[in-house]
MARGU-445576 format. One line per field, with one value per residue (C-alpha): y, x, z; residue in one letter. Coordinates in Angstrom, 2 decimals, always signed. Layout:
BEGIN
c2 = (Y  ...)
c1 = (X  ...)
c3 = (Z  ...)
r = (A  ...)
This chain:
BEGIN
c2 = (-49.06  -50.70  -54.29  -55.56  -54.21  -55.71  -59.13  -58.93  -57.83  -60.98  -63.06  -60.96  -61.10  -64.87  -65.18  -63.58  -66.29  -68.95  -67.45  -67.52  -71.10  -72.15  -70.44  -72.44  -75.68  -74.97  -74.35  -77.63  -79.46  -77.81  -78.70  -82.26  -82.67  -81.26  -83.51  -86.50  -85.66  -85.47  -88.88  -90.48  -88.98  -90.19  -93.70  -93.80  -92.63  -95.49  -98.07  -97.21  -96.58  -99.38  -98.62  -97.32  -94.14  -93.29  -93.89  -91.74  -88.98  -89.18  -88.81  -85.01  -85.20  -87.57  -85.19  -82.28  -84.12  -85.12  -81.49  -80.56  -83.42  -82.32  -78.71  -79.80  -81.95  -79.02  -76.75  -79.36  -79.62  -75.84  -75.68  -78.42  -76.48  -73.31  -75.02  -76.98  -73.76  -72.13  -74.97  -74.83  -71.16  -71.40  -74.59  -73.15  -69.92  -71.95  -73.78  -70.47  -68.92  -72.03  -72.10  -68.42  -68.80  -71.89  -70.08  -66.66  -67.16  -70.44  -68.85  -68.31  -71.48  -70.66  -70.28  -73.39  -75.46  -74.23  -75.24  -78.68  -79.29  -78.36  -79.68  -82.94  -82.04  -81.08  -83.25  -82.40  -80.55  -82.07  -79.88  -82.88  -83.24  -79.92  -81.27  -83.15  -82.19  -81.11  -80.77  -77.10  -77.54  -78.33  -75.14  -73.16  -74.80  -73.91  -70.33  -70.01  -71.46  -68.92  -66.06  -67.35  -67.57  -64.03  -62.74  -64.53  -62.95  -59.55  -60.12  -61.28  -58.09  -55.91  -57.65  -56.99  -53.33  -53.16  -54.75  -52.21  -49.33  -50.89  -51.18  -47.57  -46.50  -48.39  -46.76  -43.37  -44.14  -44.19  -47.80  -48.17  -50.47  -48.35  -51.01  -53.58  -51.32  -50.70  -54.43  -55.07  -52.37  -53.83  -57.24  -55.66  -53.78  -56.99  -58.81  -56.04  -55.99  -59.75  -59.70  -57.00  -59.13  -62.18  -60.13  -58.60  -62.09  -63.15  -59.92  -60.55  -64.16  -63.00  -60.58  -63.24  -65.99  -63.65  -62.84  -66.54  -67.48  -64.41  -65.15  -68.83  -67.93  -65.85  -68.81  -71.10  -68.63  -68.42  -72.22  -72.57  -69.80  -71.44  -74.77  -73.17  -71.17  -74.28  -76.64  -75.55  -77.28  -76.68  -73.22  -72.47  -69.16  -67.32  -68.94  -67.96  -64.32  -64.20  -65.91  -63.85  -60.55  -61.21  -62.49  -59.43  -57.10  -58.90  -58.69  -55.01  -54.28  -55.93  -53.61  -56.37  -55.27  -53.98  -56.03  -59.22  -58.32  -57.60  -60.92  -62.76  -61.14  -61.89  -65.56  -65.99  -64.24  -64.82  -67.06  -70.47  -71.78  -74.89  -75.17  -73.39  -76.55  -80.29  -82.63  -86.37  -87.15  -87.23  -83.98  -82.16  -82.18  -80.22  -76.62  -75.43  -77.26  -75.21  -74.61  -77.77  -77.80  -80.50  -81.86  -84.95  -88.12  -90.55  -93.78  -95.80  -97.98  -97.75  -94.56  -90.86  -89.68  -86.73  -85.79  -82.62  -81.56  -77.97  -77.25  -73.90  -71.86  -68.42  -66.39  -64.45  -61.56  -61.02  -61.31  -58.76  -56.26  -56.73  -56.43  -53.16  -51.87  -52.93  -51.22  -48.02  -48.14  -48.77  -45.83  -43.57  -44.66  -44.06  -40.57  -39.78  -41.01  -38.90  -35.81  -36.43  -36.87  -33.62  -31.72  -33.09  -32.10  -28.57  -28.19  -29.26  -26.47  -26.11  -28.31  -26.55  -25.98  -28.37  -31.75  -34.34  -37.60  -39.80  -42.47  -40.82  -42.49  -43.79  -40.72  -38.40  -40.36  -40.02  -36.25  -35.86  -37.91  -36.03  -32.68  -33.77  -35.13  -31.87  -29.92  -32.15  -31.93  -28.09  -27.17  -25.14  -21.83  -21.98  -20.34  -17.49  -18.10  -16.04  -13.54  -14.18  -11.45  -10.14  -7.37  -4.23  -3.33  +0.01  +2.50  +3.27  +6.78  +6.90  +9.69  +7.78  +4.99  +3.19)
c1 = (+14.42  +14.96  +13.69  +17.04  +18.80  +16.22  +16.62  +20.43  +20.20  +18.23  +21.30  +23.50  +21.03  +20.81  +24.60  +24.24  +21.76  +24.19  +27.03  +24.93  +23.95  +27.58  +28.58  +25.96  +27.15  +30.72  +29.51  +27.59  +30.75  +32.76  +30.19  +29.93  +33.68  +33.62  +30.72  +32.58  +35.63  +33.49  +31.94  +35.35  +36.67  +33.62  +33.97  +37.65  +36.71  +34.20  +36.67  +39.36  +37.08  +34.63  +33.94  +30.54  +31.86  +33.82  +30.75  +28.72  +31.31  +31.10  +27.31  +27.58  +29.96  +27.56  +24.65  +26.74  +27.27  +23.61  +22.46  +24.79  +23.39  +19.80  +20.49  +22.48  +19.56  +17.17  +19.41  +19.56  +15.77  +15.38  +17.89  +15.98  +12.72  +14.29  +15.82  +12.61  +10.61  +13.01  +12.52  +8.76  +8.52  +10.78  +9.16  +5.62  +6.68  +8.32  +5.03  +3.11  +5.54  +5.48  +1.66  +1.49  +3.99  +2.20  -1.15  -0.08  +3.12  +2.76  +4.14  +7.65  +9.54  +12.66  +10.73  +8.68  +11.81  +13.33  +10.18  +10.12  +13.75  +13.24  +9.70  +10.45  +13.86  +12.75  +11.13  +7.55  +7.22  +4.89  +3.42  +3.04  +6.84  +7.96  +11.37  +12.38  +15.85  +16.32  +19.79  +20.71  +22.00  +18.42  +17.26  +19.89  +18.86  +15.19  +16.16  +18.33  +15.56  +13.06  +15.49  +16.02  +12.26  +11.75  +14.49  +12.77  +9.44  +11.13  +12.58  +9.16  +7.65  +10.23  +9.40  +5.70  +6.43  +8.29  +5.32  +3.00  +5.01  +4.80  +1.02  +0.78  +2.69  +0.23  -2.63  -1.13  -1.40  -5.17  -6.00  -8.93  -7.17  -7.61  -9.43  -6.85  -4.07  -5.87  -6.27  -2.64  -1.48  -3.68  -2.05  +1.38  +0.47  -0.81  +2.39  +4.57  +2.68  +2.79  +6.55  +6.86  +4.77  +7.01  +10.17  +8.66  +7.89  +11.52  +12.81  +10.59  +11.78  +15.39  +14.76  +12.87  +15.44  +18.29  +16.53  +15.94  +19.57  +20.93  +18.96  +19.80  +23.49  +23.24  +21.74  +24.47  +27.15  +25.62  +25.48  +29.08  +30.29  +28.70  +30.38  +33.77  +33.32  +32.55  +35.08  +38.45  +39.32  +42.34  +42.25  +39.06  +40.23  +40.50  +37.34  +35.54  +36.58  +35.51  +32.16  +31.37  +32.24  +30.22  +27.26  +27.16  +27.39  +24.48  +22.34  +23.13  +22.17  +18.78  +18.00  +17.91  +17.13  +20.25  +19.53  +19.40  +22.69  +24.28  +23.10  +24.26  +27.68  +27.97  +27.02  +29.78  +32.48  +31.87  +34.46  +33.46  +33.81  +35.58  +39.37  +41.21  +42.38  +42.03  +44.59  +44.30  +47.97  +51.01  +52.23  +49.30  +51.11  +53.99  +53.80  +55.38  +52.92  +51.00  +47.28  +45.68  +43.22  +41.04  +42.85  +42.59  +42.05  +44.89  +45.02  +46.11  +43.49  +42.60  +44.59  +43.94  +47.54  +47.88  +44.19  +43.51  +40.04  +39.53  +35.96  +34.32  +37.51  +36.73  +38.97  +41.05  +41.87  +38.24  +37.19  +39.75  +38.73  +35.05  +35.66  +37.49  +34.61  +32.09  +34.14  +34.28  +30.52  +29.93  +32.18  +30.31  +26.98  +28.24  +29.44  +26.06  +24.26  +26.52  +25.87  +22.12  +22.30  +24.25  +21.80  +18.83  +20.45  +21.09  +17.48  +16.13  +15.21  +16.97  +15.33  +13.36  +14.90  +12.48  +13.82  +12.71  +11.59  +13.93  +16.11  +19.46  +22.66  +25.07  +27.29  +24.31  +23.15  +26.55  +26.56  +23.04  +23.77  +27.00  +25.20  +22.40  +24.88  +26.83  +23.62  +22.52  +25.91  +25.86  +23.80  +20.71  +20.40  +18.19  +14.83  +14.03  +10.97  +7.97  +6.68  +3.24  +0.75  -0.86  -3.45  -2.77  -4.98  -6.80  -5.65  -8.34  -9.02  -8.61  -11.13  -13.81  -15.08  -16.36)
c3 = (-160.16  -163.55  -163.74  -165.02  -161.93  -159.60  -161.18  -160.96  -157.31  -156.57  -157.41  -155.10  -152.22  -152.40  -152.02  -148.55  -147.61  -148.83  -146.77  -143.61  -144.29  -144.79  -141.52  -139.65  -141.26  -140.08  -136.52  -136.58  -137.67  -134.89  -132.24  -133.50  -133.07  -129.52  -128.54  -129.94  -127.81  -124.67  -125.39  -125.91  -122.65  -120.72  -122.13  -121.11  -117.61  -117.33  -118.67  -116.15  -113.15  -112.32  -108.67  -107.64  -106.07  -109.20  -111.34  -108.97  -109.31  -113.11  -113.22  -113.32  -116.27  -118.03  -117.47  -118.74  -122.02  -122.13  -121.88  -124.73  -126.84  -126.20  -127.13  -130.19  -131.40  -130.88  -132.96  -135.73  -135.71  -135.93  -138.79  -140.63  -140.22  -141.68  -144.72  -145.27  -145.28  -147.74  -150.22  -149.64  -150.62  -153.67  -154.94  -154.67  -156.34  -159.11  -159.73  -159.85  -162.35  -164.56  -164.58  -165.53  -168.38  -169.71  -169.79  -171.05  -173.07  -174.96  -178.16  -176.72  -177.58  -175.52  -172.29  -172.94  -173.61  -170.32  -168.47  -170.07  -169.07  -165.41  -165.09  -163.24  -161.85  -158.34  -155.66  -154.82  -151.53  -148.94  -146.22  -143.90  -143.75  -142.18  -141.08  -144.21  -145.36  -148.97  -150.37  -150.46  -154.01  -155.04  -153.33  -155.22  -158.48  -157.96  -157.15  -160.26  -162.43  -161.08  -161.79  -165.32  -165.92  -164.63  -166.93  -169.83  -168.91  -168.87  -172.35  -173.55  -172.16  -173.97  -177.24  -176.68  -175.99  -179.30  -181.08  -179.44  -180.87  -184.33  -184.03  -182.92  -186.03  -188.19  -186.30  -187.11  -190.81  -190.57  -189.72  -187.30  -184.82  -181.71  -179.68  -180.71  -179.46  -176.16  -175.63  -176.56  -174.15  -171.41  -171.80  -171.62  -168.44  -166.84  -167.87  -166.43  -163.12  -162.88  -163.37  -160.71  -158.35  -158.83  -158.25  -155.11  -153.82  -154.10  -152.57  -149.57  -149.34  -149.31  -146.44  -144.51  -145.02  -144.14  -140.87  -140.14  -140.67  -138.87  -135.72  -135.94  -136.29  -133.11  -131.25  -132.54  -131.47  -128.00  -127.74  -128.93  -126.62  -123.59  -124.36  -124.93  -121.71  -119.65  -121.23  -122.56  -125.82  -128.05  -129.67  -127.76  -126.25  -129.57  -130.87  -127.66  -128.14  -131.79  -131.28  -128.20  -129.89  -133.04  -131.02  -128.75  -131.77  -133.40  -130.26  -129.79  -133.40  -132.81  -129.84  -127.24  -123.68  -121.90  -118.77  -120.83  -122.52  -119.13  -117.68  -120.78  -120.67  -116.96  -117.43  -120.00  -118.00  -114.29  -112.63  -111.41  -107.88  -109.11  -109.02  -111.78  -113.53  -113.12  -114.61  -114.78  -115.28  -113.05  -114.58  -112.99  -109.65  -111.12  -109.99  -113.23  -115.48  -118.00  -117.73  -119.14  -122.00  -123.46  -126.48  -128.59  -126.53  -125.98  -127.92  -124.87  -123.25  -119.56  -119.07  -119.27  -119.41  -121.75  -121.53  -119.60  -118.61  -117.63  -116.68  -115.99  -116.36  -117.79  -119.99  -117.43  -119.73  -120.65  -117.00  -115.80  -118.47  -117.69  -113.94  -114.51  -116.62  -113.98  -111.23  -113.25  -113.80  -110.08  -109.16  -111.55  -110.09  -106.52  -107.47  -109.01  -105.89  -103.64  -105.77  -105.61  -101.83  -101.41  -103.59  -101.66  -98.34  -99.55  -100.69  -97.32  -94.85  -91.52  -88.88  -86.05  -82.63  -80.97  -80.15  -82.72  -81.23  -83.26  -81.97  -81.24  -82.20  -79.61  -79.88  -79.48  -76.41  -74.84  -75.44  -74.04  -70.96  -70.29  -70.56  -68.23  -65.75  -65.68  -65.19  -62.37  -60.65  -60.41  -57.30  -57.97  -56.07  -52.97  -53.37  -50.95  -48.76  -49.63  -47.08  -45.70  -46.26  -43.07  -43.32  -41.38  -38.46  -38.46  -35.92  -33.31  -32.12  -28.33  -28.04  -29.83  -27.74  -30.78)
r = (M  D  M  D  K  R  I  N  N  L  K  I  D  F  T  N  V  I  D  L  K  N  E  N  V  K  M  F  E  T  L  E  G  K  I  G  Q  L  K  I  I  Y  S  E  F  I  K  S  N  K  Q  N  L  F  I  F  G  L  D  S  F  H  F  Q  G  K  L  I  D  I  E  Y  D  D  M  K  R  L  Y  S  A  I  T  N  R  I  Y  C  E  Y  F  K  L  Y  K  I  V  V  D  Y  I  T  E  N  M  P  D  D  R  K  I  M  D  L  I  N  V  S  K  N  S  Y  P  T  Y  K  D  L  E  P  F  K  Q  Y  D  F  E  I  I  Q  S  V  H  E  T  I  I  T  L  L  A  S  I  H  N  Y  F  L  N  K  E  H  D  L  K  Q  H  Q  L  K  N  A  T  G  L  N  I  D  N  F  I  H  T  F  N  Y  N  N  V  V  L  R  E  K  L  T  L  F  V  T  Y  I  E  F  F  H  R  L  H  T  K  Y  F  T  R  F  T  T  K  M  Q  L  F  T  T  Q  I  L  H  D  I  K  F  E  D  S  V  E  M  H  K  M  K  R  K  S  M  M  E  T  L  M  S  E  D  V  D  K  E  I  L  H  D  L  K  K  S  M  S  E  P  S  S  T  P  K  S  T  S  F  S  S  S  S  F  D  S  N  A  D  I  P  V  L  G  K  P  S  K  R  E  N  T  L  E  G  I  F  L  N  I  D  E  P  N  E  V  V  I  I  E  E  Q  K  E  E  Q  K  E  E  Q  K  E  E  Q  K  E  E  Q  K  A  E  E  S  E  E  K  K  E  E  P  P  T  E  I  I  A  N  K  P  D  A  D  D  M  S  I  L  T  S  E  T  E  T  K  S  E  T  P  A  P  E  A  K  P  K  R  K  Y  T  P  R  K  K  K  T  D  P  T  N  P  L)
């Protein structure tokens, strides 16, 4: 690919990184607002309910908010580590490019002026501060400066290639400058390869940073989806659908284990054992009242009228669709198992006529006992007595005295 196109593509690739970063910032703002609503609601509960049993009953709600705060802080820490690392890589690459230009291209005044302008514009990165937050505008500025320097190096290289052709023309006239031309060409080759190396570095950084932010976005979507699944805020149903859909598509594209995806989908859609809705106003006892959601807190003190808390209520439409899909899958599996069982029975040989010493079922026992009883009831024929064998006596001759 032409070097000009590669350098221009670097600008386009970095815009994708910026878009992912902005999406994460919006999700942080949304979560911060939801967490603030939960804290206000809890404080109003405590103000209007001072008894020990009420406070005991609110401990679970307090712990629910505490878990959300802990996970939110962990996500903020992870986001800080990613952005810190992005600035680290661009700042160090900027220093390497500047050092190379200063040593090898001191005769180009335009590049040197650009370096002098941006020399002290960026804060020095410290490896001992891996969670320090740098403004993303500074990161963008460093990236743009590097791209500008690489474009200047490319223009410098094209000018050197033009000078090389002029020297080759002079060599063709009979001047003995062959070694000079070889050395000049060598320097141009080194400059070209160095430029290619710098561009390859940034291309790799773009792929790496895109992967970091994409995976972080998936985690944020999962975190947001779980909160919106447990607690129904205003406009949370549509947001729950969108976040859940995009998150599942991302996980499926990354070849995540199907069992993990199934468990994750089930955890976000299975109905809770808690009542369908809980209202803390007198209108909650109206049978025609709408399903309550958690909206903006009331401005009245010591009252919760107008604030509806709906905990652990899943999206019914999503649940019904998923239950239908699961039933269809279970029916298909049962049909497959029945077919396998029928095939295995057909393949089996006919059992021998001898009686197998297995435990007979109740029906078989009744049949056997009835048959034996009928056989025993029919009288057996009497056996004829056997004749005793008596040897015959020899006939004696009357004339013979012996």
